[in-house]
C-alpha positions in Angstrom: 0.1 0.0 0.0 1.5 3.5 -1.0 0.8 6.4 1.5 1.5 9.9 0.2 2.0 12.4 3.3 1.1 16.0 3.1 1.3 19.0 5.6 -2.4 18.2 5.3 -2.4 14.7 6.3 -2.2 11.4 5.0 -4.2 10.6 1.9 -5.0 7.5 -0.1 -3.5 6.7 -4.0 -6.2 7.4 -6.8 -6.2 3.6 -7.5 -7.4 2.8 -3.7 -9.8 5.9 -3.4 -11.5 4.5 -6.3 -11.5 1.1 -4.8 -13.0 2.6 -1.5 -15.7 4.5 -3.7 -16.7 1.5 -5.3 -16.6 -0.6 -2.0 -19.3 2.3 -0.8 -21.4 2.4 -4.4 -21.7 -1.4 -3.5 -23.1 -1.1 0.2 -25.2 1.8 -1.3 -26.6 -0.1 -3.6 -27.3 -3.7 -1.3 -29.2 -1.1 1.2 -30.9 0.3 -2.3 -32.2 -3.4 -3.1 -33.0 -3.9 0.9 -35.4 -1.1 0.8 -37.1 -1.8 -2.5 -37.2 -5.3 -1.8 -39.0 -4.6 1.7 -41.3 -1.7 0.3 -42.5 -4.4 -1.9 -43.7 -6.8 0.7 -45.8 -3.5 1.9 -49.2 -3.4 0.4 -49.4 0.2 -0.8 -53.4 0.8 -0.2 -56.6 -0.9 1.3 -57.7 -3.9 -0.2 -61.8 -3.4 -1.0 -63.8 -7.0 -2.0 -67.5 -6.7 -3.5 -69.9 -9.6 -3.5 -73.2 -10.6 -3.0 -74.7 -13.5 -0.6 -77.5 -15.6 -1.7 -79.5 -18.4 -0.6 -78.0 -21.9 -1.9 -80.8 -23.6 -3.9 -80.8 -25.4 -7.0 -83.8 -23.2 -8.2 -82.7 -19.5 -9.5 -86.0 -18.0 -8.4 -85.6 -19.3 -5.0 -81.8 -17.8 -4.6 -82.9 -14.9 -2.6 -80.5 -12.3 -1.2 -79.5 -12.4 2.2 -79.3 -10.0 4.3 -77.4 -8.9 7.8 -74.9 -12.0 7.0 -71.6 -11.0 9.4 -68.7 -11.2 6.9 -65.0 -11.2 8.1 -61.9 -11.5 6.0 -58.5 -11.8 6.8 -55.0 -12.3 5.7 -51.3 -12.2 6.9 -51.2 -8.8 8.9 -54.9 -7.2 8.1 -58.5 -8.1 8.8 -61.7 -6.8 8.1 -65.6 -6.9 8.7 -68.8 -5.9 7.5 -72.4 -7.0 6.7 -74.7 -7.7 4.3 -77.4 -5.1 3.5 -81.2 -5.8 2.4 -79.9 -6.6 -1.4 -77.0 -9.1 0.1 -74.5 -6.7 -0.9 -71.7 -6.3 0.7 -68.2 -4.4 0.5 -65.0 -5.4 2.7 -62.3 -3.1 3.2 -59.0 -4.7 4.4 -56.6 -2.0 6.2 -54.4 -2.2 5.3 -54.6 -4.0 2.6 -53.7 -7.3 1.8 -50.2 -8.3 0.8 -49.9 -9.3 -3.2 -49.8 -13.3 -3.8 -51.6 -13.6 -0.3 -55.1 -15.5 -0.7 -57.6 -13.6 1.5 -59.9 -15.8 3.7 -63.6 -15.3 4.2 -66.3 -16.2 6.5 -70.3 -15.6 6.3 -72.4 -16.0 9.5 -76.0 -15.5 9.8 -77.9 -17.2 12.7 -80.7 -19.1 10.1 -77.8 -20.7 8.2 -75.1 -22.6 8.3 -71.5 -20.5 8.3 -69.8 -20.9 5.4 -65.9 -20.0 4.6 -64.2 -19.5 1.1 -60.3 -18.4 0.3 -59.8 -15.8 -1.9 -56.8 -15.0 -4.6 -58.8 -12.5 -7.1 -60.0 -9.4 -5.1 -60.8 -7.5 -7.9 -63.2 -10.3 -8.6 -67.1 -10.1 -7.6 -67.2 -12.8 -4.8 -70.7 -14.6 -4.2 -71.4 -17.0 -1.3 -74.3 -18.8 -1.2 -75.8 -19.8 2.2 -77.7 -22.9 3.1 -80.6 -22.8 5.5 -80.0 -24.7 8.6 -83.8 -25.5 8.5 -84.9 -27.2 5.7 -88.0 -26.8 3.2 -90.8 -28.2 4.9 -92.9 -30.7 2.2 -96.2 -29.0 1.1 -99.1 -30.9 3.1 -101.3 -33.3 1.4 -105.0 -31.8 0.1 -107.6 -33.2 2.4 -109.5 -36.4 1.7 -112.5 -36.2 -1.0 -115.8 -36.5 0.5 -119.2 -37.2 -1.4 -121.8 -34.6 -0.7 -125.7 -35.2 -1.4 -128.9 -33.4 -2.0 -126.9 -30.1 -2.2 -129.1 -27.0 -3.0 -128.5 -24.1 -4.7 -129.9 -20.2 -3.7 -128.9 -17.6 -6.7 -130.0 -14.4 -7.7 -130.0 -12.6 -11.0 -128.7 -9.0 -10.8 -128.0 -6.9 -14.0 -124.8 -5.0 -13.9 -122.1 -2.9 -16.3 -118.5 -3.9 -14.9 -115.0 -3.4 -15.9 -112.9 -6.7 -16.4 -109.7 -5.9 -14.4 -106.7 -8.7 -14.7 -103.1 -8.5 -13.0 -100.5 -10.3 -15.7 -97.4 -11.4 -13.9 -94.3 -13.2 -15.1 -90.6 -13.7 -14.6 -88.2 -14.2 -16.9 -84.1 -15.2 -16.4 -81.0 -13.2 -17.5 -78.7 -15.8 -17.7 -75.3 -14.9 -17.4 -71.7 -16.7 -15.5 -70.0 -14.4 -13.3 -66.0 -12.9 -13.2 -65.8 -13.7 -17.0 -63.7 -11.1 -18.9 -65.6 -8.8 -21.3 -62.9 -8.2 -23.7 -65.0 -5.6 -25.6 -67.5 -7.9 -26.2 -71.3 -6.5 -25.7 -72.9 -6.9 -23.7 -70.7 -5.6 -20.4 -70.6 -4.7 -17.2 -70.8 -0.4 -17.3 -67.4 -0.5 -16.3 -66.5 -2.3 -19.2 -64.3 -5.4 -17.4 -66.9 -8.2 -17.1 -69.4 -10.1 -19.5 -73.0 -8.9 -18.8 -76.0 -11.3 -19.7 -79.3 -9.8 -21.2 -82.9 -11.1 -20.5 -86.5 -9.4 -21.6 -89.9 -10.2 -22.0 -92.8 -9.2 -24.1 -96.5 -9.2 -23.0 -99.3 -8.1 -24.6 -102.5 -6.9 -23.4 -106.3 -8.3 -24.8 -108.2 -6.6 -27.5 -109.6 -3.4 -25.9 -107.4 -3.5 -22.9 -104.1 -1.4 -21.6 -101.6 -1.8 -19.0 -101.4 0.4 -16.7 -98.9 0.3 -13.4 -96.2 -1.8 -15.0 -93.3 -2.6 -12.5 -90.0 -4.4 -13.0 -87.9 -5.8 -10.1 -84.9 -8.3 -9.6 -86.2 -11.3 -7.3 -83.5 -13.1 -7.2 -79.8 -13.9 -7.9 -77.2 -10.8 -7.5 -79.8 -8.3 -7.7 -76.8 -5.5 -6.7 -75.5 -6.4 -10.1 -78.6 -5.7 -11.9 -80.0 -3.1 -13.9 -83.7 -2.3 -15.5 -82.7 -1.1 -18.7 -86.5 -0.1 -19.7 -90.2 -1.0 -19.6 -91.3 0.2 -22.8 -95.4 0.0 -23.4 -96.5 1.0 -27.4 -99.5 0.8 -29.3 -101.7 2.3 -26.8 -100.1 1.0 -24.0 -101.0 -2.7 -25.1 
């Protein structure tokens, strides 16, 4: 090792100074990489999950939304809790957010249904939980035995009157759709353009001389929070 002495003290040669500088840069580089790796492990923001809770039934018309379900979510270093609303819809926020790649465990608890647990690896997807009732559906009672009646007398009167015939028409239709399928710009899509949507429609015709009044369209089963009634057009004089 060569040392050159000056009045101001001892100084290193140029080669040694370069070596020391290189070592310092290497140390700072390693420190920077360690800090970057640590930051990558930290969640950048809260994690929010959207979903709906339905009754588990093979008949889609009986898949009613379940309200007031206690929903708990947890992952490594984070947790959150919420309840479903009257439409079965829920929004669960984990603070701080879940680390990337770590699964999120969800539990659904309601006193009238069996508890359900599910693991989520794609928080951006719509989560659909189906609960089985703790009280099985009771079988329908059979009708009373037939009875034979005799000596039946009917008393009636005839009254002349003018009447207006009023009838009610009620019908259901399906809008079949499979959740969490990317839309890929293939209409119809969800309002945000991310997911594939399904469309259903129904056409009714009033009797000759009749008109429809007070037409109402509503969602009665399935994930109603993610269903939109596009229109209820009436044509040809409300027929």
